[in-house]
N, CA, C and O of each residue as an XYZ file, in Angstrom:
320
protein
N      -7.029     -4.200    -13.408
C      -6.576     -2.840    -12.889
C      -6.027     -1.950    -13.966
O      -5.025     -2.198    -14.637
N      -6.786     -0.894    -14.058
C      -6.236      0.211    -15.179
C      -5.874      1.350    -14.303
O      -6.693      1.948    -13.605
N      -4.635      1.616    -14.368
C      -4.149      2.821    -13.575
C      -3.654      3.898    -14.789
O      -3.047      3.506    -15.785
N      -3.979      5.201    -14.567
C      -3.737      6.317    -15.617
C      -3.468      7.617    -14.694
O      -3.837      7.701    -13.522
N      -2.853      8.496    -15.318
C      -2.687      9.640    -14.531
C      -3.924     10.432    -14.315
O      -4.882     10.339    -15.082
N      -3.912     11.169    -13.332
C      -5.257     11.721    -13.017
C      -4.974     13.299    -13.375
O      -4.129     13.983    -12.797
N      -5.800     13.737    -14.393
C      -5.507     15.066    -15.220
C      -6.659     15.849    -15.012
O      -6.458     17.062    -15.087
N      -8.017     15.425    -14.728
C      -9.187     16.335    -14.748
C      -9.815     16.069    -13.414
O      -9.374     15.250    -12.608
N     -11.038     16.932    -13.210
C     -11.973     16.613    -11.983
C     -12.465     15.354    -12.083
O     -12.445     14.580    -11.126
N     -12.991     15.017    -13.354
C     -13.540     13.579    -13.562
C     -12.745     12.657    -13.362
O     -13.243     11.592    -12.998
N     -11.714     12.709    -13.473
C     -10.437     11.492    -13.231
C     -10.362     11.533    -11.814
O     -10.382     10.472    -11.190
N     -10.274     12.683    -11.194
C     -10.049     12.497     -9.677
C     -11.348     12.028     -8.889
O     -11.232     11.406     -7.833
N     -12.540     12.330     -9.411
C     -13.678     11.832     -8.793
C     -13.561     10.339     -8.942
O     -13.670      9.596     -7.967
N     -13.310      9.842    -10.321
C     -13.471      8.444    -10.468
C     -12.281      7.727     -9.644
O     -12.431      6.587     -9.204
N     -11.131      8.438     -9.467
C     -10.161      7.803     -8.606
C     -10.637      7.729     -7.280
O     -10.393      6.696     -6.657
N     -11.241      8.592     -6.760
C     -11.833      8.623     -5.430
C     -12.828      7.569     -5.183
O     -12.802      6.939     -4.126
N     -13.797      7.318     -6.194
C     -14.733      6.137     -5.988
C     -13.957      4.853     -6.069
O     -14.300      3.867     -5.417
N     -12.956      4.860     -6.832
C     -12.371      3.402     -6.881
C     -11.556      3.158     -5.598
O     -11.384      2.035     -5.124
N     -11.073      4.285     -5.077
C     -10.187      4.226     -3.802
C     -11.061      3.713     -2.714
O     -10.654      2.921     -1.864
N     -12.265      4.179     -2.759
C     -13.409      3.842     -1.672
C     -13.723      2.368     -1.921
O     -13.902      1.685     -0.913
N     -13.810      1.810     -3.047
C     -14.127      0.450     -3.424
C     -13.056     -0.583     -2.789
O     -13.402     -1.639     -2.260
N     -11.635     -0.126     -2.911
C     -10.681     -1.174     -2.684
C      -9.968     -0.701     -1.316
O      -8.898     -1.218     -0.997
N     -10.569      0.281     -0.516
C      -9.743      0.897      0.594
C      -9.305     -0.241      1.602
O      -8.194     -0.270      2.132
N     -10.358     -1.223      1.815
C      -9.576     -2.227      2.727
C      -8.860     -3.438      2.150
O      -8.630     -4.438      2.830
N      -8.541     -3.323      0.970
C      -7.608     -4.557      0.400
C      -6.353     -4.659      1.132
O      -5.812     -3.752      1.765
N      -5.881     -6.041      0.957
C      -4.669     -6.528      1.795
C      -3.497     -6.029      0.950
O      -3.415     -6.081     -0.278
N      -2.609     -5.539      1.809
C      -1.477     -5.255      1.349
C      -0.743     -6.395      0.631
O      -0.695     -7.498      1.176
N      -0.075     -6.154     -0.757
C       0.511     -7.183     -1.404
C      -0.359     -7.756     -2.472
O       0.131     -8.271     -3.477
N      -1.790     -7.661     -2.243
C      -2.591     -8.099     -3.090
C      -2.816     -7.136     -4.564
O      -2.425     -5.969     -4.599
N      -3.422     -7.729     -5.623
C      -3.646     -6.901     -6.699
C      -4.298     -5.805     -6.227
O      -3.653     -4.766     -6.369
N      -5.411     -5.690     -5.690
C      -6.035     -4.509     -5.265
C      -5.160     -3.818     -4.310
O      -5.089     -2.590     -4.333
N      -4.495     -4.516     -3.477
C      -3.638     -3.505     -2.506
C      -2.540     -2.619     -3.115
O      -2.210     -1.508     -2.700
N      -1.986     -3.337     -4.250
C      -1.090     -2.770     -5.038
C      -1.665     -1.562     -5.795
O      -1.114     -0.467     -5.904
N      -2.864     -1.927     -6.306
C      -3.698     -0.746     -6.882
C      -3.961      0.319     -6.030
O      -3.798      1.479     -6.406
N      -4.423     -0.016     -4.717
C      -4.689      1.135     -3.746
C      -3.426      1.962     -3.612
O      -3.464      3.187     -3.723
N      -2.185      1.219     -3.348
C      -0.971      2.146     -3.119
C      -0.831      2.933     -4.273
O      -0.533      4.103     -4.033
N      -0.963      2.620     -5.499
C      -0.540      3.309     -6.668
C      -1.544      4.549     -6.713
O      -1.125      5.679     -6.964
N      -2.888      4.285     -6.459
C      -3.906      5.080     -6.610
C      -3.706      6.287     -5.622
O      -3.933      7.440     -5.989
N      -3.233      5.951     -4.238
C      -2.998      6.828     -3.343
C      -1.913      7.905     -3.583
O      -1.945      9.059     -3.155
N      -0.891      7.302     -4.382
C       0.054      8.168     -4.751
C      -0.296      9.317     -5.820
O       0.044     10.500     -5.796
N      -1.064      8.637     -6.752
C      -1.631      9.593     -7.799
C      -2.579     10.457     -7.301
O      -2.639     11.545     -7.873
N      -3.380     10.251     -6.331
C      -4.321     11.167     -5.749
C      -3.602     12.263     -4.875
O      -4.133     13.367     -4.749
N      -2.509     11.998     -4.326
C      -1.608     12.698     -3.412
C      -1.090     13.802     -4.397
O      -1.177     15.001     -4.131
N      -0.558     13.326     -5.524
C       0.071     14.149     -6.341
C      -1.098     15.163     -6.979
O      -0.862     16.369     -6.911
N      -2.277     14.748     -7.561
C      -3.166     15.807     -7.890
C      -3.551     16.677     -6.914
O      -3.739     17.855     -7.219
N      -3.712     16.275     -5.708
C      -4.349     17.035     -4.592
C      -3.294     18.254     -4.182
O      -3.644     19.408     -3.937
N      -1.793     17.706     -4.156
C      -0.862     18.822     -3.800
C      -0.768     19.739     -5.070
O      -0.354     20.872     -4.825
N      -1.046     19.492     -6.259
C      -1.042     20.360     -7.402
C      -2.323     21.251     -7.305
O      -2.205     22.467     -7.455
N      -3.457     20.727     -7.077
C      -4.669     21.424     -7.203
C      -5.347     22.060     -5.993
O      -6.159     22.981     -6.084
N      -4.959     21.509     -4.881
C      -5.489     21.966     -3.492
C      -4.192     22.102     -2.544
O      -4.022     21.252     -1.670
N      -3.363     23.057     -2.689
C      -2.234     23.242     -1.864
C      -2.458     23.834     -0.549
O      -3.249     24.766     -0.406
N      -1.798     23.335      0.411
C      -2.110     23.792      1.744
C      -0.873     24.669      2.191
O       0.028     23.942      2.608
N      -0.581     25.923      2.225
C       0.544     26.532      2.535
C       0.698     26.373      4.213
O      -0.159     26.003      5.016
N       1.977     26.750      4.434
C       2.389     26.903      5.847
C       1.662     28.083      6.662
O       1.668     29.217      6.181
N       1.081     27.843      7.803
C       0.604     29.099      8.421
C       1.340     29.955      8.943
O       2.465     29.619      9.313
N       0.839     31.412      9.119
C       1.651     32.249      9.770
C       2.071     32.030     11.063
O       1.218     31.738     11.901
N       3.265     32.119     11.387
C       3.876     31.662     12.695
C       3.173     32.037     14.110
O       3.034     31.279     15.070
N       2.766     33.380     14.006
C       2.123     33.878     15.052
C       0.490     33.265     15.194
O      -0.137     33.101     16.240
N       0.077     33.017     13.915
C      -1.427     32.304     13.982
C      -1.135     30.922     14.474
O      -2.006     30.390     15.162
N      -0.183     30.354     14.255
C       0.272     28.847     14.736
C       0.338     28.789     16.125
O      -0.178     27.868     16.760
N       1.020     29.834     16.705
C       1.359     29.798     18.067
C      -0.056     30.305     18.794
O      -0.274     29.886     19.931
N      -0.935     31.116     18.220
C      -2.267     31.447     18.947
C      -3.102     30.399     18.792
O      -3.892     30.205     19.716
N      -3.142     29.500     17.641
C      -3.827     28.305     17.731
C      -3.474     27.251     18.711
O      -4.355     26.555     19.217
N      -2.060     27.086     19.035
C      -1.845     25.981     19.871
C      -2.211     26.464     21.338
O      -2.604     25.700     22.220
N      -2.025     27.866     21.489
C      -2.290     28.222     23.004
C      -3.834     28.157     23.077
O      -4.273     27.832     24.180
N      -4.772     28.418     22.064
C      -6.187     28.339     22.242
C      -6.349     26.729     22.456
O      -7.094     26.389     23.375
N      -5.763     25.788     21.745
C      -5.924     24.341     21.826
C      -5.652     23.898     23.417
O      -6.371     23.016     23.888
N      -4.665     24.481     24.204
C      -4.292     24.209     25.404
C      -5.111     25.110     26.433
O      -4.912     24.977     27.640
N      -5.961     25.955     25.978
C      -6.692     26.625     26.943
C      -6.107     27.747     27.511
O      -6.502     28.175     28.595
N      -4.938     28.420     26.706
C      -4.284     29.447     27.269
C      -4.750     30.671     26.434
O      -5.297     30.561     25.337
N      -4.449     31.989     27.132
C      -4.709     33.145     26.356
C      -3.596     34.067     26.795
O      -2.667     33.653     27.488
N      -3.696     35.344     26.381
C      -2.563     36.033     26.439
C      -2.526     36.470     28.088
O      -1.462     36.764     28.631
N      -3.568     36.472     28.668
C      -3.625     36.908     30.292
C      -2.879     35.730     31.061
O      -1.922     35.948     31.805
N      -3.365     34.549     30.834
C      -2.649     33.614     31.685
C      -1.627     32.954     31.148
O      -1.248     31.951     31.754
N      -1.027     33.290     30.068
C       0.294     32.735     29.442
C       1.328     33.191     30.229
O       2.281     32.433     30.410
N       1.323     34.353     30.762
C       2.380     34.996     31.500
C       2.730     34.183     32.876
O       3.815     34.339     33.438
N       1.673     33.264     33.390
C       1.670     32.631     34.675
C       2.191     31.337     34.370
O       2.327     30.669     35.395
N       2.564     30.688     33.220
C       3.295     29.496     32.752
C       4.757     29.580     33.358
O       5.466     30.583     33.286
N       5.047     28.592     33.860
C       6.498     28.318     34.402
C       7.031     27.129     33.772
O       6.397     26.148     33.385
N       8.245     27.336     33.721
C       9.076     26.008     32.879
C       9.357     25.050     33.885
O       9.938     24.004     33.597
């Protein structure tokens, strides 16, 4: 097991390939420990390089209404 920081796109791709190989490892095994650490490193890299911001509150409400099949016309008929 060789664990190192993920600093470049190449490091990131290598880490993803390794993750795929050991994905089904048993918790507590050497590969399971590597999987856990690799997941933490990948998460850190992704948070820094692929940030996902919070949605606009109105857009979030509209999205949820759409998921539930509501629109502005029928939302007035909703009762508590």
